[in-house]
C-alpha positions as CSV (number, residue, x, y, z in Angstrom):
1,X,-2.1,-18.1,15.2
2,X,-2.5,-14.2,14.9
3,X,-1.4,-11.7,12.3
4,X,1.2,-9.4,13.3
5,X,2.4,-7.8,10.2
6,X,1.3,-8.0,6.5
7,X,3.9,-6.3,4.4
8,X,3.6,-5.7,0.4
9,X,6.7,-6.5,-1.5
10,X,6.2,-6.1,-5.5
11,X,3.2,-8.0,-6.4
12,X,3.0,-10.0,-3.1
13,X,1.8,-9.7,0.4
14,X,3.5,-11.3,3.2
15,X,1.8,-12.3,6.5
16,X,3.8,-12.7,9.7
17,X,3.1,-13.6,13.1
18,X,4.5,-12.0,16.2
19,X,7.7,-13.7,16.3
20,X,8.3,-12.9,12.7
21,X,7.5,-16.3,11.1
22,X,6.0,-16.1,7.6
23,X,2.3,-17.1,7.9
24,X,1.5,-17.2,4.3
25,X,1.7,-15.2,1.3
26,X,-0.9,-13.5,-1.2
27,X,-1.0,-12.1,-4.9
28,X,-2.0,-8.7,-4.7
29,X,-4.2,-6.8,-7.2
30,X,-4.0,-2.9,-6.5
31,X,-2.4,-3.5,-3.4
32,X,-2.5,-4.2,0.5
33,X,-5.8,-2.5,1.8
34,X,-5.0,-3.3,5.4
35,X,-5.0,-6.0,8.1
36,X,-5.9,-7.3,11.5
37,X,-4.9,-9.9,13.8
38,X,-7.1,-11.9,12.2
39,X,-7.4,-11.1,8.3
40,X,-5.4,-9.3,5.6
41,X,-7.6,-7.3,3.2
42,X,-6.5,-6.7,-0.8
43,X,-8.1,-4.3,-3.2
44,X,-8.5,-5.8,-6.5
45,X,-10.5,-3.2,-8.8
46,X,-14.0,-2.4,-7.0
47,X,-13.4,-4.9,-4.6
48,X,-12.0,-5.8,-1.2
49,X,-10.7,-9.5,-0.7
50,X,-10.3,-10.7,2.6
51,X,-8.0,-13.6,3.4
52,X,-6.8,-15.4,6.9
53,X,-3.6,-15.9,8.1
54,X,-2.7,-18.6,5.8
55,X,-3.6,-16.7,2.8
56,X,-6.9,-18.5,2.0
57,X,-9.7,-16.4,0.9
58,X,-12.3,-15.8,3.2
59,X,-14.6,-13.2,2.0
60,X,-15.0,-10.2,-0.7
61,X,-16.8,-6.7,-0.4
62,X,-17.7,-3.9,-2.7
63,X,-14.7,-1.3,-2.2
64,X,-15.4,2.5,-1.5
65,X,-15.0,5.0,-4.0
66,X,-11.3,6.1,-4.5
């Protein structure tokens, strides 16, 4: 299932498909960094964490300087 939208509400990011159905939810650190049709990125300190459409972590990388 493809990610159509990711919206931060408070301390959580909600992931939705193209029909508006919620696919998953992620607890945020510094906030939503971005999303594609296959992943959601969350910034936590000096790292970017990547998640799939179900909210399962798939990777982590260093964040660019602010």
